[in-house]
N, C-alpha and C positions, 0 to 999 in steps of 0.2 A: 586353273589351267584351261586354256582354250585349245581344244583338240578335236579330233574327228569322232568323239564318242557321244556327242549329243547334238540335237538339232536346236541351236540357240538363237537363230535368226538375228545375228549380230549386224551392226552397221557394215557396209561394204568395205572390205579390206581388213577387218578386225579378226577374221577367222582364218581358216587354213585353205580355203578354196582358191585355186589359181584362176581368178576371174578373167584376167587378161588373156590367158590361153583359151578359155571358153568363148570369149567374145571374138577372138580371131577365128575360131572354128565356125562360129555363126556367120561371120562376114565371108569366109571362104565358101560357105554353102549358099551365099547370096541372100541370107536372111536380112530383112529390114523391117521387121514388124515390132510388135509390143514385147517389152521385157518387164516382167512383174517382180518387184522387190517385196520381200516379206521381212520387215524390220519391226520386231515387237518390242516397243519401249514406250514408257509414258512421256518421254521427251521428244517432241516433234523435230527437234534439231537433228537428231540422229537420222531420221528419214530424209530430211532435207539434205543433209550431208551425203547420204548414200545415193540419192537421186542425182545430185550434182556430180558426184564421183563417177557414177555409171555413165553419165553423158560424156564426161571427159575421157573416160577409158574407151568408150565406143569410138570417139573421134580419133583416139590414138591407136586403136587396134589395127593391125596390118594383117590382111588375109594370107 
């Protein structure tokens, strides 16, 4: 089960956090700095996926 009961550091979009909502909030506040991803996995493809997904979501986020 993937839920809000553990800090799993899953790839972006695999958990329950509404990332798009939070990115829109950051844009609305005028934030344009660094965003750190914590993806704990032995497979670097998950981190690459998350980084690419974050870039795409940031570009799509509307303030």
